[in-house]
N, C-alpha and C positions, 0 to 999 in steps of 0.2 A: 512571620514577622517577629515573633519573640526571639528567634535565633539571631536575626539581624540587630534587634535592639540590644541584646546581651553583648553581641560582638562589637557593636558601635560603642557601647559604654566601656567595654574592655579596652578598646583601642584609644578611646578618649583618656583613659587613665594613664596609658603610656605617653600620650601626648602631653598630659599635665606633668608627668614625670620629666618630660623634656624641658619643663620650665627651669629645672636645675641646670640645663644645658644652654638655655636660650641666650641670644644676643640682645643687647640693650640699646635703646636710644634715649634721648632726654624725656620722651613722653611715656616711657615704660615705668613700671613700679620699682625697678632696681637700676637706675642710671649709673653709668661710669663703672660698672662691674664687669660686664661681658662685652666682647667686640660687637660692632654693628653687623647685622645680617647682610650677606651679599649673595646674590643669585649665583648658583653654581656650587656654593660651599656645602660640604657634607662631612659628617663624622660618623664613624662606626664605633659603637660602644658595646662592650661585653657586660651584660647585666647578670648578676648572680643573686638569687634570693637567699633567705635565711636557711633554706633547706639544702642549699648547694646546687640547685638547678640553674643552668646558665643558658643564655641565648644572646644572639647578636641583634641589636637594634640600630637601624641606620636612619639618621636624621639628615635632611637635605633641604635647602632652599632652592626651589625649582622655577620660581617666577614671581612677578609682581603684578598688582592690579589695584586700581584706585577704587575706593568705596567712599562715597560722599565727599570726594575731594581729598581724601587722606590715603596715602600710600599704604598698601597692605602687602604681605608676603604670602606666597603659597609655600607652606612647609609640608614635606612628605615624611612619613614615618613608615618604615618597612620592618616587619618583625615576623617571627613564627611563634605565636603564643602557644604554650603547652595546651591550653584549653581548646585550641583550634587544630593544631597539629600540622598546619601548612602555612604558607606565606600569606600575610594580610598586608595590604597597602592602604594607608589612609593619607589623605591630603586635606590640609586645613588652611583657610584664608584668615590670617591673623595680622593685627597691627604691630605687635611687638611681643617680646618674651620678658619674663614669664607672662602668662595670660590666664584669665579665668574662662570658664566655659562660655560665658556670655560675650566674650570678645570675638568668638569665632563667627565669621560672616559667610563662610562657605565650607562645605565638608563633602568629600568624595570618599567612598569606601569600596574597596575591591576585595571580596572574600574569595577563597579558593573555589575554582570552577564556576564562578559567577561573573557577569559583566560588571564593570564599575558602575556604582550607583550614586547619584547626587541626593544628599539628604535634604529634605525640605527645611526651610528656615524655621517653620513653626516647631519642628521636632528638635532642632538645636536649641531654640528658646526654652522648650520644655525641659530639656536636659540641664540647661544652665540654671533654670529655676529650681530643679529638684536636686541639685548638687548638695552634698553633705555640708552642714555649716562648719565654719572654722575660720582661722585667721586668713586674711587676704595675702596675696603675694607681697603687697606693699608693706604690710605689717610684719611679715616674716623677714623680708629683706632689711627692714629698719632695725631688726633685733640681732642681726649677725655680728659676730666679733671678728675683727681683722687680726689674724695671727702672723702676718708678714709673708715674706717670699721664701720659698723652699725649693730644693731640687727634688723632683719627683720622677721616679722611673716606672713606666707602665709598658704594656705590650707595644705601643706605638713609638716608644723612645723615652729619652730623658729630657725633662723640661724644667725651666725656672717658672714656678707657678705660685700664684697668690693663694694663700690658705685662709679660708673663711670657715667659721663654725656657727651653726644656728642652734637655738635652744627650743624649749617647749616640747610639744608632743611630736613634732617632726624634726627632732634634733639630728644633726649630722655634720659631716665635714666635707667640704668641696674644695678642689684645687683648680684654679683658673689660669690658663696660659694663653699665649698668642697663637691660637690655632682656630680653625673654623668651629664655631659653636662654643669655644672657650674652655669647656670642662675637659680635664684630663683624668680626674679621679673623683670618686664620690664614695663615702662610707657612712652607713647608717645602721641602726639596729636590725632593720628588716631586709637589708640588701646592700649591695655595693655595685659600682660600675667603674670601668676603666676604658680609656681610649685605646682602640686597637688599629685604627686607620682613619685617614682624613684626606680631603682633596678639594679641588675647586672646579671640577667639570661635571657636576651632577646634572642630570636631566630627569624628566618625569619617567617613572616606571610604568605609567599607564598610557597606552597608545590608542585605546578605543574611546569612542565618545560615550560619556556617562549617560545613563538613563535615570529618570527621577525615581527614587524609591517610593513605592506605593505603600501607603499606610491604611490597613483595613479600618473601616468605620469604627469598630469597637475599640481600637487602640489610638485613635486620634486625640 
């Protein structure tokens, strides 16, 4: 169980990193910055850490579902984390981007060589409650500086993109263009990302029916 807990937390960190990529609506913490999420949209990002290690992370919107009368999106994140060494698929049911851990209303994780597993809500609630303290996405987005429109060239092409800069502990620069998930480039002290591909025909990478993740009594 500890392996799954570590892996789930690791994948959640990448999902929260996707907050920099997320699409917005009027109810999200950063309205009018990113395009609205659409089912089928996907973006492939090349992430490079401060040590020069790189990997592709694929973000996609693969479905919609109502929760309490409110539309939510199923977002899929596919990556090959160095700590795991093989493909990890995570699917999260969220109302908007960026999102906090407590916004997640459903979570499916597929580790290498394992069936997809549905994470119990009580575990999601525990992860949300134990998240490191810090400014909310709303506070971070309210503090960004708009640096105007620039031409940016990345692996996926050249785009006219809006340049935003954030301050504080999580300072960085992000360029937002009219592409799925919005972000074409991101630079920060501890890593960078660039868009390498995108499209509108994404489907779920998980074809099996998930089984509920069992939590041993000592770890509940």
